[in-house]
C-alpha positions in Angstrom: 12.5 4.2 9.2 11.7 7.7 10.3 12.4 10.7 8.1 14.8 13.5 9.0 11.8 15.7 9.8 10.9 13.3 12.6 14.3 13.0 14.2 14.8 14.9 17.5 18.6 14.9 17.0 18.3 17.2 14.0 17.2 20.8 13.8 13.4 21.0 13.5 13.6 23.7 10.8 16.6 23.0 8.5 17.1 19.3 9.5 20.8 19.9 10.0 22.9 18.4 12.8 24.5 20.0 15.8 28.2 19.6 15.0 30.4 21.9 13.0 32.6 20.8 10.1 35.3 19.9 12.7 32.9 17.7 14.6 32.5 20.0 17.6 29.1 20.5 19.2 27.3 23.8 18.4 24.7 25.7 20.4 21.2 24.5 20.2 17.9 25.4 21.8 16.4 23.4 24.7 13.7 20.9 23.4 10.3 22.4 22.6 7.9 21.3 25.3 5.3 20.4 22.6 7.2 18.5 19.8 10.4 17.8 21.8 12.6 19.0 18.8 15.8 21.0 19.0 16.7 23.9 16.8 19.7 26.0 15.7 19.3 29.5 17.3 19.4 31.1 13.8 16.6 28.9 12.6 14.3 30.4 15.3 15.7 33.9 15.0 17.5 33.7 18.3 21.0 34.6 19.4 23.4 32.4 21.4 22.9 34.8 24.3 19.1 34.2 24.2 19.7 30.5 24.3 22.1 30.7 27.2 19.7 32.9 29.2 16.8 30.5 28.5 18.9 27.4 29.4 20.3 28.9 32.6 16.8 30.0 33.7 15.5 26.4 33.4 12.4 27.6 31.8 10.4 25.8 29.1 9.5 27.2 25.7 7.4 26.4 22.6 8.9 26.4 19.2 7.5 28.7 16.5 5.6 25.9 14.6 3.9 24.6 17.7 3.0 28.1 18.9 1.4 28.8 15.5 -0.5 25.5 15.5 -1.8 26.3 19.0 -3.3 29.6 17.8 -4.8 28.0 14.7 -6.5 25.4 16.9 -7.8 28.1 19.3 -5.6 27.2 22.2 -4.3 30.0 24.4 -0.9 31.4 23.2 0.6 30.8 26.7 -0.2 28.8 29.8 0.9 28.7 33.4 3.0 25.6 32.8 5.1 27.5 30.3 7.3 30.1 31.8 8.6 31.3 28.4 6.8 31.0 25.1 7.7 32.2 21.6 5.7 33.4 18.7 6.6 32.0 15.2 9.8 33.6 13.9 10.2 35.8 17.0 13.4 36.0 19.0 13.3 33.9 22.1 12.3 36.3 24.9 14.4 37.0 28.0 13.2 35.5 31.3 11.7 38.9 32.4 9.9 39.5 29.1 6.1 40.2 29.3 4.0 39.2 26.3 0.8 40.9 25.2 -1.5 38.4 27.0 0.1 39.3 30.3 -0.3 43.0 29.6 -4.0 42.5 28.7 -4.5 40.5 31.9 -2.9 43.3 34.0 -5.0 45.9 32.2 -8.2 43.9 32.9 -7.3 43.8 36.6 -6.7 47.5 36.7 -10.0 48.2 34.9 -11.9 46.0 37.4 -10.2 47.7 40.4 -11.0 51.2 39.0 -14.7 50.1 38.5 -14.9 48.9 42.1 -13.4 52.2 43.3 -15.9 54.1 41.1 -18.9 52.2 42.4 -17.8 52.8 46.0 -17.3 56.5 45.2 -20.7 56.7 43.6 -22.3 55.3 46.8 -20.4 57.8 49.0 -20.4 60.8 46.6 -22.9 62.7 48.8 -20.6 62.5 51.8 -17.3 63.0 50.0 -16.0 66.5 49.1 -15.8 66.9 45.3 -17.4 63.4 44.9 -18.7 64.2 41.5 -15.2 65.3 40.3 -13.7 62.1 41.7 -16.2 60.0 39.8 -15.5 62.0 36.6 -11.8 61.4 37.0 -12.3 57.7 37.6 -14.6 57.5 34.5 -11.7 59.1 32.5 -9.2 56.6 33.8 -11.5 53.7 33.0 -11.9 55.0 29.5 -8.1 55.5 29.1 -7.5 51.9 30.3 -10.1 50.7 27.7 -8.3 52.6 25.0 -4.9 51.2 26.0 -6.5 47.7 26.1 -7.7 48.0 22.5 -4.3 49.3 21.3 -2.6 46.3 22.9 -5.1 43.9 21.5 -4.7 45.3 18.0 -0.9 45.3 18.4 -1.0 41.6 19.5 -3.1 40.7 16.4 -0.7 42.5 14.1 2.3 41.0 15.8 0.8 37.5 15.4 0.2 38.2 11.7 3.8 39.4 11.2 5.1 36.4 13.2 3.1 34.0 11.0 4.5 35.7 7.9 8.0 35.5 9.2 7.6 31.8 10.1 6.4 31.2 6.5 9.5 33.0 5.2 11.8 31.0 7.5 10.2 27.8 6.2 10.6 29.0 2.6 14.2 29.8 3.3 14.8 26.4 4.8 13.2 24.8 1.7 15.4 27.0 -0.6 18.5 25.9 1.3 17.4 22.3 0.8 16.9 22.9 -2.9 20.3 24.6 -3.3 21.9 21.6 -1.5 20.1 19.2 -3.9 21.2 21.2 -6.9 24.8 21.2 -5.6 24.7 17.4 -5.2 23.3 17.0 -8.7 25.9 19.1 -10.3 28.7 17.3 -8.5 27.4 13.9 -9.4 27.2 15.0 -13.0 30.9 16.0 -12.8 31.7 12.7 -11.2 30.0 10.8 -14.1 32.5 12.4 -16.5 35.2 10.3 -14.8 33.1 7.2 -15.4 35.1 4.3 -13.8 38.5 6.0 -14.0 41.0 4.7 -11.5 44.0 6.1 -9.6 47.0 4.0 -8.5 48.4 5.7 -5.4 51.8 5.2 -3.8 54.3 4.9 -6.7 57.7 6.3 -5.8 58.1 9.9 -7.0 61.9 9.9 -7.5 61.7 7.3 -10.3 61.1 7.8 -14.0 58.3 5.4 -14.9 56.8 4.0 -18.1 53.1 4.6 -17.6 52.0 1.9 -20.1 54.5 -0.6 -18.7 53.1 -0.1 -15.2 49.5 -0.8 -16.5 50.8 -3.9 -18.3 52.5 -5.2 -15.1 49.3 -4.4 -13.1 47.1 -6.4 -15.4 49.5 -9.3 -15.3 49.6 -9.2 -11.5 45.8 -9.2 -11.3 45.6 -11.9 -14.0 43.6 -9.7 -16.4 43.7 -10.5 -20.2 43.7 -7.0 -21.6 42.9 -8.1 -25.1 39.5 -9.4 -23.9 38.2 -5.9 -23.3 37.0 -4.0 -26.3 37.8 -0.6 -24.9 41.4 -1.4 -23.9 42.7 0.3 -27.1 41.2 3.6 -25.8 42.8 3.5 -22.4 44.8 6.6 -21.3 47.4 6.4 -18.6 48.8 9.5 -17.0 51.2 9.9 -14.1 51.1 12.9 -11.7 53.3 13.9 -8.8 51.7 14.4 -5.4 53.5 16.4 -2.8 52.0 18.0 0.4 52.6 18.0 4.1 51.7 14.3 4.5 53.1 12.5 1.5 55.3 12.7 -1.5 54.5 10.2 -4.2 53.5 9.6 -7.8 50.0 8.6 -8.8 48.8 7.0 -12.0 45.5 7.8 -13.6 43.9 5.1 -15.7 41.0 6.5 -17.8 38.8 6.3 -20.9 38.3 2.5 -20.7 35.3 1.8 -18.4 35.2 -2.0 -19.0 39.0 -2.5 -18.4 38.9 -0.1 -15.4 36.0 -2.0 -13.9 37.8 -5.3 -14.3 41.0 -3.9 -12.6 38.9 -2.5 -9.7 37.1 -5.8 -9.2 40.3 -8.0 -9.4 42.0 -5.6 -7.0 39.2 -5.9 -4.5 39.2 -9.7 -4.8 42.9 -9.7 -4.1 42.5 -7.5 -1.0 39.9 -9.9 0.3 42.3 -12.8 -0.1 44.9 -10.8 1.9 47.1 -10.1 -1.2 48.8 -6.7 -1.0 49.8 -4.9 -4.2 53.3 -3.4 -3.9 55.5 -1.1 -5.9 57.9 -4.0 -6.7 55.1 -5.7 -8.5 54.8 -2.9 -11.0 58.4 -1.5 -11.2 61.6 -3.4 -11.5 63.3 -1.0 -9.1 60.2 -0.7 -6.9 60.2 -1.3 -3.1 57.8 -3.1 -0.9 55.6 0.0 -0.3 51.9 -0.9 -0.7 50.1 0.4 -3.8 46.4 1.3 -3.5 43.8 1.6 -6.2 41.0 4.0 -5.8 38.2 5.4 -7.9 39.0 8.8 -9.4 36.9 11.4 -7.6 36.1 15.1 -8.1 37.4 17.6 -5.5 33.9 17.6 -3.9 33.8 13.8 -3.5 37.5 13.7 -2.4 36.6 16.0 0.5 33.5 13.9 1.3 35.6 10.8 1.3 38.2 12.4 3.6 35.5 13.5 6.0 34.0 10.0 6.0 37.4 8.5 6.8 37.7 11.0 9.7 34.4 9.6 11.1 35.7 6.1 10.6 39.0 7.0 12.5 36.8 8.3 15.3 35.3 4.8 15.4 31.8 6.0 14.7 31.6 4.0 11.6 33.3 0.8 10.6 33.6 0.8 6.8 34.1 3.6 4.2 35.1 3.0 0.6 34.6 4.1 -3.0 33.1 2.2 -5.9 32.1 3.3 -9.4 32.7 6.9 -8.4 30.5 6.8 -5.3 31.4 7.2 -1.7 29.9 4.4 0.4 29.7 3.7 4.1 28.5 1.0 6.5 28.2 1.5 10.2 28.9 -2.1 11.2 29.0 -5.6 9.7 25.3 -6.0 9.7 24.4 -2.4 8.7 23.0 -1.2 5.4 25.3 0.3 2.8 24.8 4.1 2.7 25.6 6.2 -0.4 27.1 9.4 0.8 26.3 12.5 -1.3 26.8 15.4 1.1 28.8 16.0 4.3 25.5 16.3 6.2 24.9 12.6 5.4 27.6 11.8 8.0 25.6 13.3 10.8 23.5 10.1 11.0 26.6 8.3 12.3 27.5 10.8 15.0 
């Protein structure tokens, strides 16, 4: 399996995707003619206007990394086959931009033409009025062109050094972003571990007064669980909370502090679902209706959002299965696909 760094559908610098949080496509560069990778404009110090100009012109370009490698290997910084090239970290040039190599080529041509004119003037100096003065002026012009050529050469060298330094800084920034992302994931996973195997029963009617312990007792009976067989059953805490937002109004029940009992409830509930058995409010409450009751792992806000985003991808039919287990958000693209543990929203890009 190829790594993210080798994938052409991810940014060649930060390895992020090309969709925003709402799933819409965002602007990307054309593929580099060397490595074929795509990039976010900001990752190659370009603006969206630069990218639009480059795309509309139909010209090719070389990404910062490939341009730097070409210089290190002694290859020319540009070639006739590339209408547009970039130096590492530099903004993508406009279609009419002229780089230092083109300027040096033009100056060399001017110098050669001036030398030819001087040689001709030297041969005809005796028959041309003020011939000596003309030769003197030509010598001065040739000297000035030489001075300008040296300035441009020095400028090009300094610009390449600055570009290399900027490219290194961009690479370091991308690495730091990756490190921050990893730290964020580690912190959120540590928070999630504090919930252990806590469960949430979703869908209880809000307008009814419920006995939390009685609901748990009825749940265990329905799932054929012998509570006394679990050593931590005496530590179990059951708390009901009201949920009310634009999409639903209901009461949820949190079952916590009994990892073994919670794991058994979770396993029995999943087995019942596989057999086509639906848990309903009437199974847990005497006055309950036939509304389905769902049991989920208790998640932190971070993993709740990740789970919601994963379900959005499933609703878009880009993935077939999304579920939670032991505080983890899991996904599988199809029946024969591998189970993927989702730790960050960016992990969903592989399914798009």
